C-alpha positions as CSV (number, residue, x, y, z in Angstrom):
1,X,53.4,24.7,-18.9
2,X,52.8,24.7,-22.7
3,X,55.4,22.8,-24.7
4,X,57.5,25.0,-27.0
5,X,56.9,24.3,-30.7
6,X,59.9,24.2,-33.1
7,X,58.7,26.2,-36.1
8,X,61.3,24.6,-38.5
9,X,60.1,21.1,-37.5
10,X,56.5,22.2,-37.8
11,X,57.1,23.6,-41.3
12,X,58.9,20.4,-42.4
13,X,56.0,18.2,-41.2
14,X,53.5,20.4,-43.0
15,X,55.5,20.2,-46.2
16,X,55.8,16.4,-45.8
17,X,52.1,16.0,-45.2
18,X,51.4,18.1,-48.3
19,X,53.7,15.9,-50.4
20,X,52.1,12.7,-49.0
21,X,48.6,14.1,-49.7
22,X,49.6,14.4,-53.4
23,X,50.6,10.8,-53.6
24,X,48.6,7.7,-53.8
25,X,47.8,5.5,-50.8
26,X,49.1,1.9,-50.5
27,X,47.2,-0.9,-48.8
28,X,49.0,-4.3,-48.5
29,X,47.2,-7.6,-47.9
30,X,49.9,-9.5,-46.0
31,X,49.8,-13.3,-45.5
32,X,52.0,-16.0,-44.0
33,X,51.9,-18.1,-47.1
34,X,50.1,-18.6,-50.5
35,X,46.5,-19.7,-50.2
36,X,45.4,-17.8,-47.0
37,X,43.0,-15.6,-49.0
38,X,44.9,-12.4,-49.7
39,X,43.7,-11.9,-53.3
40,X,40.1,-13.0,-52.4
41,X,39.9,-10.5,-49.5
42,X,41.3,-7.8,-51.7
43,X,38.7,-8.4,-54.4
44,X,35.9,-8.4,-51.8
45,X,37.1,-5.0,-50.5
46,X,37.3,-3.7,-54.1
47,X,33.8,-4.8,-54.9
48,X,32.5,-2.9,-51.8
49,X,34.4,0.2,-52.9
50,X,33.0,-0.1,-56.4
51,X,29.4,-0.1,-55.0
52,X,30.2,3.1,-53.2
53,X,31.1,4.7,-56.5
54,X,34.9,4.5,-56.4
55,X,36.7,4.2,-59.8
56,X,38.6,1.0,-59.2
57,X,40.1,-1.4,-61.7
58,X,42.1,-4.7,-61.8
59,X,45.6,-4.0,-63.0
60,X,47.0,-7.5,-62.5
61,X,45.3,-10.4,-60.7
62,X,46.6,-14.0,-60.6
63,X,43.5,-16.3,-60.0
64,X,45.5,-19.6,-60.2
65,X,42.3,-21.0,-61.8
66,X,40.4,-20.8,-58.5
67,X,36.7,-20.5,-59.4
68,X,35.7,-18.4,-56.4
69,X,38.4,-15.8,-57.2
70,X,37.5,-15.7,-60.9
71,X,33.9,-15.0,-60.0
72,X,34.9,-11.9,-58.0
73,X,37.2,-10.6,-60.8
74,X,34.3,-10.6,-63.2
75,X,32.5,-8.0,-61.1
76,X,35.3,-5.5,-61.7
77,X,36.8,-3.6,-64.7
78,X,39.9,-5.6,-65.8
79,X,42.4,-3.4,-67.5
80,X,44.1,-5.2,-70.5
81,X,47.6,-6.5,-69.9
82,X,50.7,-5.9,-72.1
83,X,52.3,-8.9,-73.9
84,X,56.1,-9.3,-73.7
85,X,58.0,-11.7,-75.9
86,X,60.6,-13.4,-73.7
87,X,62.8,-16.1,-75.3
88,X,59.9,-17.0,-77.7
89,X,57.4,-17.2,-74.9
90,X,54.6,-14.6,-74.7
91,X,54.3,-13.2,-71.1
92,X,51.3,-11.2,-69.9
93,X,52.3,-8.4,-67.7
94,X,51.0,-5.2,-66.0
95,X,50.5,-2.4,-68.4
96,X,51.9,0.5,-66.4
97,X,51.7,3.2,-69.0
98,X,48.2,2.2,-69.9
99,X,47.0,2.5,-66.3
100,X,48.8,5.9,-65.9
101,X,46.8,7.1,-68.9
102,X,43.6,5.6,-67.6
103,X,44.1,7.4,-64.2
104,X,41.8,5.3,-62.0
105,X,41.3,6.1,-58.3
106,X,42.5,2.6,-57.2
107,X,44.2,-0.2,-59.0
108,X,44.5,-3.8,-57.8
109,X,47.9,-5.4,-58.3
110,X,48.6,-8.9,-57.2
111,X,52.0,-10.4,-56.2
112,X,54.1,-7.3,-55.3
113,X,57.3,-9.3,-55.3
114,X,57.0,-10.4,-58.9
115,X,60.1,-9.9,-61.2
116,X,59.3,-8.2,-64.5
117,X,60.8,-9.6,-67.7
118,X,63.6,-7.7,-69.5
119,X,62.3,-4.8,-71.6
120,X,59.9,-3.3,-69.1
121,X,60.6,0.0,-67.4
122,X,61.2,-1.5,-63.9
123,X,62.9,-4.7,-62.8
124,X,60.4,-5.4,-60.1
125,X,56.6,-5.0,-59.8
126,X,56.9,-3.2,-56.5
127,X,58.7,-0.4,-58.5
128,X,55.7,-0.2,-60.8
129,X,53.5,0.1,-57.7
130,X,55.7,2.9,-56.3
131,X,55.5,4.9,-59.6
132,X,51.7,4.6,-59.5
133,X,51.7,5.9,-56.0
134,X,54.0,8.8,-57.0
135,X,51.6,9.6,-59.7
136,X,48.7,9.9,-57.3
137,X,47.0,6.6,-57.9
138,X,46.0,4.4,-54.9
139,X,47.1,0.8,-55.0
140,X,45.9,-2.4,-53.3
141,X,48.5,-5.2,-53.4
142,X,49.2,-8.6,-51.9
143,X,52.4,-9.9,-50.3
144,X,53.6,-13.0,-48.5
145,X,55.8,-12.6,-45.5
146,X,58.6,-14.7,-47.1
147,X,59.2,-12.0,-49.7
148,X,60.1,-9.3,-47.2
149,X,63.8,-8.4,-47.8
150,X,64.9,-8.1,-44.2
151,X,63.5,-11.6,-43.3
152,X,65.2,-13.4,-46.2
153,X,67.8,-15.2,-44.1
154,X,65.3,-16.1,-41.4
155,X,63.0,-17.6,-44.0
156,X,65.9,-19.6,-45.3
157,X,66.6,-21.0,-41.9
158,X,63.0,-21.9,-41.2
159,X,62.1,-23.4,-44.6
160,X,65.5,-24.3,-46.1
161,X,64.5,-22.4,-49.2
162,X,66.2,-19.2,-50.3
163,X,63.6,-16.8,-51.6
164,X,64.9,-14.9,-54.6
165,X,62.1,-12.4,-55.2
166,X,62.0,-9.9,-52.4
167,X,60.4,-6.5,-51.6
168,X,62.3,-3.8,-49.7
169,X,60.9,-3.0,-46.3
170,X,60.6,0.6,-47.4
171,X,57.4,-0.5,-49.3
172,X,55.9,-1.6,-46.0
173,X,56.8,1.7,-44.5
174,X,55.0,3.5,-47.4
175,X,51.8,1.5,-46.7
176,X,49.0,3.5,-45.2
177,X,47.5,0.2,-43.9
178,X,48.5,-3.4,-43.8
179,X,45.7,-6.0,-43.6
180,X,46.9,-9.3,-42.1
181,X,45.1,-12.1,-43.8
182,X,45.4,-14.9,-41.2
183,X,44.5,-18.6,-41.5
184,X,45.5,-21.3,-39.0
185,X,48.0,-23.8,-40.4
186,X,45.5,-26.7,-40.1
187,X,42.9,-24.8,-42.2
188,X,45.5,-23.9,-44.8
189,X,46.8,-27.5,-45.1
190,X,43.2,-28.6,-45.5
191,X,42.7,-26.2,-48.3
192,X,45.9,-27.4,-49.9
193,X,44.7,-31.1,-49.8
194,X,41.4,-30.1,-51.3
195,X,43.2,-28.5,-54.3
196,X,42.1,-24.9,-53.5
197,X,45.7,-23.6,-53.5
198,X,47.6,-25.7,-56.0
199,X,46.7,-28.6,-58.4
200,X,47.0,-32.0,-56.6
201,X,50.6,-32.9,-57.8
202,X,51.9,-29.4,-56.9
203,X,50.0,-29.6,-53.6
204,X,51.7,-32.9,-52.6
205,X,55.2,-31.5,-53.3
206,X,54.3,-28.3,-51.4
207,X,53.2,-30.2,-48.3
208,X,56.4,-32.2,-48.2
209,X,58.6,-29.0,-48.5
210,X,57.4,-25.5,-47.9
211,X,54.0,-26.2,-46.4
212,X,55.1,-28.3,-43.4
213,X,53.1,-27.4,-40.3
214,X,56.1,-26.2,-38.4
215,X,57.1,-23.9,-41.2
216,X,53.5,-22.4,-41.4
217,X,53.4,-21.8,-37.6
218,X,56.8,-19.9,-37.8
219,X,55.7,-17.9,-40.9
220,X,52.4,-17.0,-39.2
221,X,54.3,-15.7,-36.2
222,X,56.5,-13.6,-38.5
223,X,53.5,-12.1,-40.3
224,X,51.9,-11.3,-36.9
225,X,55.1,-9.7,-35.7
226,X,55.6,-7.6,-38.9
227,X,52.0,-6.3,-38.6
228,X,52.5,-5.5,-34.9
229,X,55.7,-3.6,-35.7
230,X,53.9,-1.6,-38.4
231,X,51.2,-0.6,-36.0
232,X,53.8,0.4,-33.4
233,X,55.7,2.5,-35.9
234,X,52.5,4.3,-36.9
235,X,51.7,5.0,-33.3
236,X,55.2,6.4,-32.7
237,X,55.1,8.6,-35.8
238,X,51.7,9.9,-34.7
239,X,53.0,10.7,-31.2
240,X,56.1,12.5,-32.5
241,X,54.1,14.4,-35.2
242,X,51.7,15.7,-32.5
243,X,54.5,16.7,-30.1
244,X,53.4,14.0,-27.6
245,X,55.9,12.8,-25.0
246,X,58.8,10.8,-26.5
247,X,58.6,7.1,-25.9
248,X,62.4,6.5,-25.5
249,X,65.1,8.6,-23.8
250,X,68.1,8.2,-26.1
251,X,69.1,8.0,-29.8
252,X,70.7,4.8,-31.0
253,X,73.0,4.5,-34.0
254,X,74.2,1.1,-35.3
255,X,77.2,0.1,-37.4
256,X,77.6,-3.2,-39.2
257,X,81.0,-4.2,-40.6
258,X,80.8,-6.0,-43.9
259,X,83.2,-8.0,-46.0
260,X,83.2,-9.8,-49.3
261,X,81.9,-12.9,-47.6
262,X,78.3,-13.8,-48.7
263,X,77.4,-14.1,-45.0
264,X,77.5,-10.3,-44.7
265,X,74.0,-10.2,-46.1
266,X,72.8,-11.9,-43.0
267,X,74.5,-9.3,-40.8
268,X,72.9,-6.5,-42.8
269,X,69.4,-7.9,-42.4
270,X,70.0,-8.5,-38.7
271,X,71.2,-4.9,-38.3
272,X,68.2,-3.6,-40.2
273,X,65.8,-5.5,-37.9
274,X,67.6,-4.2,-34.8
275,X,67.6,-0.6,-36.1
276,X,63.9,-0.8,-36.9
277,X,63.0,-2.1,-33.5
278,X,65.0,0.7,-31.9
279,X,63.9,3.4,-34.4
280,X,67.6,4.0,-35.0
281,X,69.9,5.1,-37.8
282,X,72.4,2.6,-39.1
283,X,75.4,2.4,-41.4
284,X,77.1,-0.4,-43.3
285,X,80.9,0.0,-43.5
286,X,83.4,-1.7,-45.7
287,X,87.2,-1.2,-45.1
288,X,89.8,-2.0,-47.8
289,X,93.5,-2.2,-47.1
290,X,95.5,0.2,-49.3
291,X,97.2,-1.6,-52.2
292,X,95.1,-4.8,-51.8
293,X,92.1,-5.0,-54.0
294,X,89.5,-7.8,-53.9
295,X,89.1,-10.3,-56.7
296,X,86.3,-9.5,-59.2
297,X,83.9,-11.9,-57.5
298,X,84.6,-10.4,-54.1
299,X,84.1,-6.9,-55.5
300,X,80.8,-8.0,-56.9
301,X,79.8,-9.4,-53.4
302,X,80.7,-6.1,-51.8
303,X,78.6,-4.1,-54.2
304,X,75.7,-6.5,-53.7
305,X,76.0,-6.1,-49.9
306,X,76.1,-2.3,-50.2
307,X,73.1,-2.3,-52.5
308,X,71.2,-4.5,-50.0
309,X,72.0,-2.1,-47.2
310,X,70.8,0.8,-49.5
311,X,67.5,-1.0,-50.2
312,X,66.9,-1.5,-46.5
313,X,67.4,2.2,-45.8
314,X,70.9,2.1,-44.4
315,X,73.8,4.4,-45.1
316,X,76.9,2.8,-46.8
317,X,80.5,3.9,-46.4
318,X,83.8,2.6,-47.9
319,X,87.0,3.4,-46.1
320,X,90.7,2.6,-46.6
321,X,93.1,1.7,-43.8
322,X,95.9,-0.8,-43.1
323,X,94.5,-1.2,-39.5
324,X,90.9,-2.3,-39.8
325,X,90.2,-2.5,-36.1
326,X,91.5,1.0,-35.5
327,X,89.5,2.4,-38.4
328,X,86.3,0.8,-37.3
329,X,86.6,2.2,-33.8
330,X,87.7,5.6,-34.9
331,X,84.8,5.8,-37.4
332,X,82.3,4.5,-34.8
333,X,83.3,7.2,-32.3
334,X,83.3,9.9,-34.9
335,X,79.7,9.0,-35.9
336,X,78.5,8.4,-32.3
337,X,77.7,4.8,-32.9
338,X,76.2,3.0,-29.9
339,X,76.0,-0.6,-31.2
340,X,78.5,-2.4,-33.4
341,X,77.5,-5.6,-35.3
342,X,80.1,-8.1,-36.5
343,X,80.2,-11.6,-37.8
344,X,81.3,-14.4,-35.5
345,X,84.9,-15.4,-36.3
346,X,85.4,-19.2,-36.1
347,X,89.0,-20.2,-36.4
348,X,91.3,-22.9,-35.0
349,X,92.3,-22.4,-31.3
350,X,96.0,-22.4,-32.2
351,X,95.6,-19.4,-34.6
352,X,93.9,-17.4,-31.8
353,X,96.7,-18.4,-29.4
354,X,99.4,-17.4,-31.8
355,X,98.0,-14.4,-33.5
356,X,95.3,-13.2,-31.1
357,X,91.6,-12.5,-31.9
358,X,90.4,-9.5,-33.8
359,X,87.2,-9.6,-31.9
360,X,89.0,-9.5,-28.6
361,X,91.1,-6.6,-29.8
362,X,87.9,-4.8,-30.9
363,X,86.3,-5.4,-27.5
364,X,89.3,-3.8,-25.8
365,X,89.2,-0.8,-28.1
366,X,85.5,-0.3,-28.3
367,X,85.1,1.4,-24.9
368,X,81.4,2.2,-24.3
369,X,80.2,0.9,-27.7
370,X,78.1,-2.2,-27.4
371,X,79.3,-5.2,-29.5
372,X,76.9,-7.7,-31.1
373,X,78.5,-10.9,-32.5
374,X,76.2,-12.7,-35.0
375,X,76.7,-16.2,-36.4
376,X,77.3,-16.2,-40.2
377,X,77.8,-19.3,-42.2
378,X,80.2,-22.1,-41.0
379,X,83.1,-20.4,-42.6
380,X,82.6,-17.4,-40.3
381,X,82.9,-13.7,-41.3
382,X,86.5,-12.7,-40.8
383,X,87.5,-9.2,-40.0
384,X,90.8,-9.7,-41.7
385,X,89.3,-10.8,-44.9
386,X,91.5,-12.0,-47.8
387,X,92.2,-9.4,-50.4
388,X,94.3,-10.2,-53.4
389,X,97.1,-7.7,-54.1
390,X,96.6,-5.9,-57.3
391,X,99.4,-3.4,-57.7
392,X,99.1,-0.6,-60.1
393,X,101.9,0.2,-62.6
394,X,102.9,3.2,-60.4
395,X,104.0,0.8,-57.7
396,X,106.3,-1.5,-59.8
397,X,109.3,0.6,-58.9
398,X,108.8,-0.5,-55.3
399,X,109.2,-4.1,-56.4
400,X,112.4,-3.1,-58.3
401,X,113.8,-1.6,-55.1
402,X,112.9,-4.8,-53.3
403,X,114.6,-7.0,-55.9
404,X,117.7,-4.7,-55.7
405,X,117.7,-4.9,-51.9
406,X,117.6,-8.7,-52.0
407,X,120.3,-8.7,-54.7
408,X,122.6,-6.6,-52.4
409,X,121.9,-8.9,-49.5
410,X,122.8,-11.9,-51.7
411,X,126.1,-10.2,-52.7
412,X,126.9,-9.5,-49.1
413,X,126.2,-13.2,-48.3
414,X,128.4,-14.4,-51.2
415,X,131.4,-12.2,-50.4
416,X,131.3,-12.0,-46.6
417,X,129.9,-15.4,-45.7
418,X,133.4,-16.7,-44.7
419,X,133.8,-13.8,-42.3
420,X,130.3,-13.3,-40.8
421,X,128.1,-15.7,-38.8
422,X,125.0,-17.2,-40.4
423,X,122.7,-15.5,-37.9
424,X,124.1,-12.0,-38.9
425,X,123.5,-12.8,-42.6
426,X,119.9,-13.9,-41.9
427,X,119.3,-10.7,-40.0
428,X,120.6,-8.7,-43.0
429,X,118.1,-10.5,-45.2
430,X,115.2,-9.9,-42.8
431,X,116.1,-6.2,-42.3
432,X,116.1,-5.7,-46.0
433,X,112.7,-7.3,-46.5
434,X,111.3,-5.3,-43.6
435,X,112.6,-2.0,-45.0
436,X,111.1,-2.7,-48.4
437,X,107.7,-3.7,-46.9
438,X,107.6,-0.6,-44.7
439,X,108.4,1.6,-47.7
440,X,105.7,0.1,-49.9
441,X,103.1,0.2,-47.1
442,X,103.9,3.9,-46.4
443,X,103.6,4.8,-50.1
444,X,100.3,3.0,-50.4
445,X,99.0,5.0,-47.4
446,X,100.4,8.2,-48.9
447,X,98.8,7.4,-52.2
448,X,95.4,6.9,-50.6
449,X,95.8,10.2,-48.7
450,X,96.8,12.0,-51.8
451,X,93.6,10.7,-53.6
452,X,91.4,12.0,-50.7
453,X,93.2,15.3,-50.7
454,X,92.8,15.6,-54.5
455,X,89.1,15.0,-54.2
456,X,88.7,17.6,-51.4
457,X,90.8,20.1,-53.3
458,X,88.8,19.5,-56.5
459,X,85.6,20.1,-54.5
460,X,87.1,23.2,-53.0
461,X,88.1,24.5,-56.4
462,X,84.6,23.8,-57.7
463,X,83.0,25.8,-54.9
464,X,85.5,28.6,-55.4
465,X,84.9,28.8,-59.1
466,X,81.1,28.7,-58.7
467,X,81.4,31.6,-56.2
468,X,83.1,33.8,-58.8
469,X,81.2,32.7,-61.9
470,X,78.2,34.6,-63.2
471,X,75.4,33.4,-65.4
472,X,73.7,30.1,-65.5
473,X,75.5,28.9,-68.6
474,X,78.9,29.5,-67.1
475,X,77.9,27.7,-63.9
476,X,76.7,24.7,-65.7
477,X,79.8,24.4,-67.8
478,X,82.0,24.6,-64.7
479,X,80.0,21.7,-63.1
480,X,80.1,19.6,-66.3
481,X,83.9,20.1,-66.3
482,X,84.1,19.1,-62.7
483,X,82.0,15.9,-63.1
484,X,84.0,15.0,-66.2
485,X,87.3,15.2,-64.2
486,X,86.3,13.6,-60.9
487,X,84.0,10.8,-62.2
488,X,85.7,10.3,-65.6
489,X,82.3,10.5,-67.2
490,X,80.5,12.5,-69.9
491,X,78.0,14.8,-68.3
492,X,75.2,16.9,-69.7
493,X,72.1,18.7,-68.4
494,X,68.6,18.4,-69.6
495,X,66.6,21.5,-68.7
496,X,62.9,22.2,-69.4
497,X,61.8,24.7,-72.0
498,X,58.6,26.7,-71.9
499,X,56.6,23.7,-73.0
500,X,58.2,21.7,-70.1
501,X,60.1,19.5,-72.6
502,X,63.7,18.8,-71.9
503,X,66.5,20.3,-74.0
504,X,70.2,19.3,-73.8
505,X,72.8,21.6,-72.3
506,X,76.3,20.3,-72.7
507,X,79.9,21.6,-72.9
508,X,80.4,23.7,-76.0
509,X,83.0,21.2,-77.3
510,X,80.7,18.2,-76.9
511,X,77.8,17.4,-79.2
512,X,75.4,15.0,-77.5
513,X,72.3,13.6,-79.3
514,X,69.9,11.4,-77.4
515,X,67.8,8.7,-78.9
516,X,64.1,8.8,-78.4
517,X,64.4,6.0,-75.8
518,X,67.0,7.9,-73.8
519,X,65.0,11.1,-74.1
520,X,62.0,9.3,-72.7
521,X,64.1,8.1,-69.7
522,X,65.2,11.6,-69.0
523,X,61.6,12.9,-69.2
524,X,60.5,10.2,-66.8
525,X,63.2,11.1,-64.3
526,X,62.2,14.8,-64.6
527,X,58.5,14.1,-64.0
528,X,58.9,11.6,-61.2
529,X,62.0,13.1,-59.5
530,X,63.6,9.7,-59.1
531,X,67.0,8.4,-60.2
532,X,67.0,5.9,-63.1
533,X,69.1,4.4,-65.8
534,X,72.4,2.6,-65.9
535,X,73.2,0.7,-62.7
536,X,69.8,1.3,-61.1
537,X,66.7,-0.9,-60.8
538,X,64.6,1.5,-63.0
539,X,65.2,1.4,-66.8
540,X,68.6,-0.3,-66.2
541,X,69.1,-0.9,-69.9
542,X,69.8,2.8,-70.5
543,X,73.3,3.7,-71.6
544,X,73.7,6.4,-68.9
545,X,72.5,7.3,-65.4
546,X,69.9,10.1,-65.0
547,X,69.7,12.1,-61.8
548,X,66.8,14.5,-61.1
549,X,67.6,18.1,-60.1
550,X,65.2,18.6,-57.2
551,X,64.8,22.2,-56.2
552,X,62.8,23.5,-53.2
553,X,59.7,24.3,-55.2
554,X,59.9,22.2,-58.4
555,X,62.0,19.9,-60.5
556,X,64.4,22.1,-62.4
557,X,66.0,19.5,-64.7
558,X,68.0,16.3,-65.1
559,X,71.7,15.5,-64.9
560,X,72.8,12.8,-67.3
561,X,76.1,11.0,-66.6
562,X,77.7,8.5,-69.0
563,X,80.7,6.8,-67.3
564,X,83.7,5.5,-69.2
565,X,83.7,2.6,-66.7
566,X,80.3,1.3,-65.6
567,X,81.7,-0.1,-62.3
568,X,82.8,3.4,-61.3
569,X,79.3,4.5,-60.6
570,X,78.0,1.2,-59.2
571,X,79.5,2.2,-55.8
572,X,76.7,3.6,-53.7
573,X,79.1,6.3,-52.3
574,X,79.8,7.6,-55.8
575,X,76.0,7.7,-56.5
576,X,75.5,9.6,-53.2
577,X,78.1,12.1,-54.2
578,X,76.5,12.6,-57.6
579,X,73.1,13.1,-55.9
580,X,74.6,15.6,-53.5
581,X,76.1,17.5,-56.4
582,X,72.8,17.4,-58.2
583,X,71.1,18.9,-55.2
584,X,73.6,21.8,-55.2
585,X,73.1,22.2,-58.9
586,X,69.3,22.4,-58.5
587,X,69.7,25.1,-55.9
588,X,72.1,27.1,-58.2
589,X,69.6,26.9,-61.0
590,X,66.8,28.0,-58.8
591,X,68.7,31.0,-57.5
592,X,69.8,32.0,-61.0
593,X,66.2,31.8,-62.3
594,X,64.9,33.9,-59.3
595,X,67.6,36.5,-60.0
596,X,66.8,36.8,-63.7
597,X,63.9,39.3,-63.3
598,X,66.2,41.4,-61.2
599,X,69.0,41.3,-63.7
600,X,66.7,41.9,-66.7
601,X,63.8,44.1,-65.5
602,X,61.1,44.6,-68.0
């Protein structure tokens, strides 16, 4: 019997294939360590391609003064680099804009994990590569396995070295092919001793630390595993795209609970690896107790954890609840989570005996959800993490009530102590404190609920006003007013004119003038269809954040948001909400433009 074809899925796959066809192809030369021959092999392949007539250039190659590598480079066109002055030192970097103007078929770029100096468009070289791919240019690049983001904690355990420069796993997923450049550890150590990898003094230090034979064996295994997983993923996607029989019966969904503890980064990476092996969706959840805000350094840790989860392709969610265990289980059930990942909680036995174990309580509540407990650092990752109270001015009256209650209790104690037993007076004190605590907790919960209701109500009002408004100008002004209120930010639109140059559309009461630099950022976002600016990894020195308005058929403009408080838009959830609003705006603009010929027939 013929298998029924889903027309919507077929259309989506055709559109995806068309989009991919317009983009460049990425080939990664992956190695277990420096010196295995990644750059050399890449140059050899490039020379063969050049002989076949392909327009191929060298964008950035690091020869490390190896004669055999330098000889190969001479056989190719080397595109000039751009010089960047960094603290008085002249750095030679990839000329991204120059290569985009040159428009070669293929560009060779070494060391994908490299960090760019300040002043360049992107913070990382892998972002330069991604832009070249988006512009339709093929890229060959090199990467060592220790620079893969999801393996960061494993590499640290193996080598004792924390690698700071990493590449998100999404770049590996973009690659059309990954060539594993393999070299047995014995041969690599021999090359190192012969000075073919580093100069003799550096080689001796490397052998004593990173290049120990045990390390190289483990890194080689990781490189082989990554390559095998990539092949397995490609096979799976091919089978699914061709409507071949599915290779697993159920859909998994993972949830990792994160805290301000630095060890949460390890949990996030472990969850990503598990989700990738299961071809599953996953979400990172942080829960904050109402009325208790983390210290600034803890808040920074939370943001870094969420950004790490975002880079690895996970969804991030922030919740508020006084009962963390209950909130985790309720959220997990609402999202059909099948596996829950937590950090191992190491605490003295007497604390567990007196106060119980949060993990045990979660096991009792989890039902049919599988639990995975992963070791963090020696401190452990505690579910009941320490949050420092930071009451807002609105809550001070609760403290006044508390002080008044205690004062009344003290007066009762003073006047009635000769007539009442001590135990009764103690109970009066305790009862007063409990009443105050319950009242404050209840108000904190009510305040959180009011904030959520206000947000929902504002969104509802926006949709209602948009439904009754007519004309593109009125619609855009309504949305600007909404973003200004909800995000406490200045918002403007940049819409293309007939020459495809962006022009500012703002509220009639606001006059916004962009510098040439900010205008170029907006133009870049419009052309590439990618978010950039303040708080992102692309053009982060910009004064505002720029979000593309992506319609079904074309890019229709850019939303510029300038927050009063930068931290407000660093939360991934806030950025997601803005991106969703931008998507709705794009659809509104498309609909209005399609309706214009009907409204104004010639």
